[in-house]
N, C-alpha and C positions, 0 to 999 in steps of 0.2 A: 043353652045355659050350661055353664060348667059348675059341677058340684065339687066336693072335696076330692073325689077320685081323680078328677081332671087336674087338680092342683098338685099332683105328684105324691099324694099321701099313700098311694098303692105301690110305690116303688119298693122293690125287694132288693136287699143287699145280702150277699152270701160271702162269708170268708171261711177259709179252711187253713188250719195250721196243725202242726204236730206238737204234742206235749208228751215227751217220753215215748211210751209204746202206744199212746192213744192219739187219735185224730179228733180235733175239735172243729165242728162246723157250726158257725154262728149265723143265725138267720135274723134279719131285722126288717121291719116293715110289715108286709102282708103276704101270706101264702094263700092263693086261691086257684081256681080252675085255669086262670090265664097264665100262671107261672109254675104250676105244679110239675110240669115236665122238666123245667130247668132245675127245680129242687130235687126231683128224682134223680136226674143225671148227676148233679153235684154230690148227693149223698151216696149214690152208687159208686162213683169214682173214689170217694173217701173210704168206702168199705169194701173195696174190690178184693183184697187179699184174704185168705183163709185165716180165721182167728182174729179178725179185725176187732179192735176195741174203739168204739165211736161214742163221742159225746156230742149231742145236738143241743146247742145253746139257744133256747127260745126266749131268753130274757128280754130282748128288744123287739120281739114279734108283737105287733099290735093286733093282728087278726089271723086266724087260720080257719079255712072252711073245711067241709067234709072231704073234699078232694085232697087237701093237704094232710088231713088226718090219715087218709088212706095211704098216702105216700109213707108216713111214719110206720104204719102197721105192716106194710109190705117190706119195708126196710128191716124191721125187726124179724120178720119171718125168714128173710134171706140170710140175715146174719146168724140166726139160730141154726139154720141149716148148714152153715159153714163154720160152726163152732165159734162164732163171734158174739159180741155183746153191743148193746146200744143203751145209753142212759140219756135222760133228758134233763135239761135245766129249765125249769118253768116256775118262776116265783109266782106268788098269788096274783091272779089277774085273769083276763079274758081267756087266754090260751089254756091255763090250768083248769078253769071252770069248764071249758069246752071238753077237755080230756075227761073230766069227771062226769059231766052230763051224758057223754056218749059211752060211758063205762069202759073207756080205753085206758084210763089211768093205771089200773092194776097190771096192765101188760108191761109197764116200764118202771124201772127205778127212776124216780123223779126227785131232783134236788132243787133247793131254793137258790143256790149260788154255784157258779162255775168252780170255785175253789173247793166246795164240798164234793162236787162230782169228780174232781181230779184227785181228791184226797184218799 
């Protein structure tokens, strides 16, 4: 029997683009143990240079598990070590609630919209 996950709901889309000095990575769909290594690789490439300024847009993310949250925390630590920054776009919803419930929200500047994060 095929449930919602078999119907393609768990597909992850990642896009990366430059916005001035910042790199914006947008994640849509779901981040979980099955695709966290892809997300880690994408974010790592986006933040490879010293002093990188990264915006991770989670607006279209329907779900993130603890593995995905761990990717964000490691990314933050790596960027801080290299004098970079990371901000999140997470409007009210499941992803923001999960960040708050796990007490990770205070680690990141979190914006409601991409335009606020870029401003």
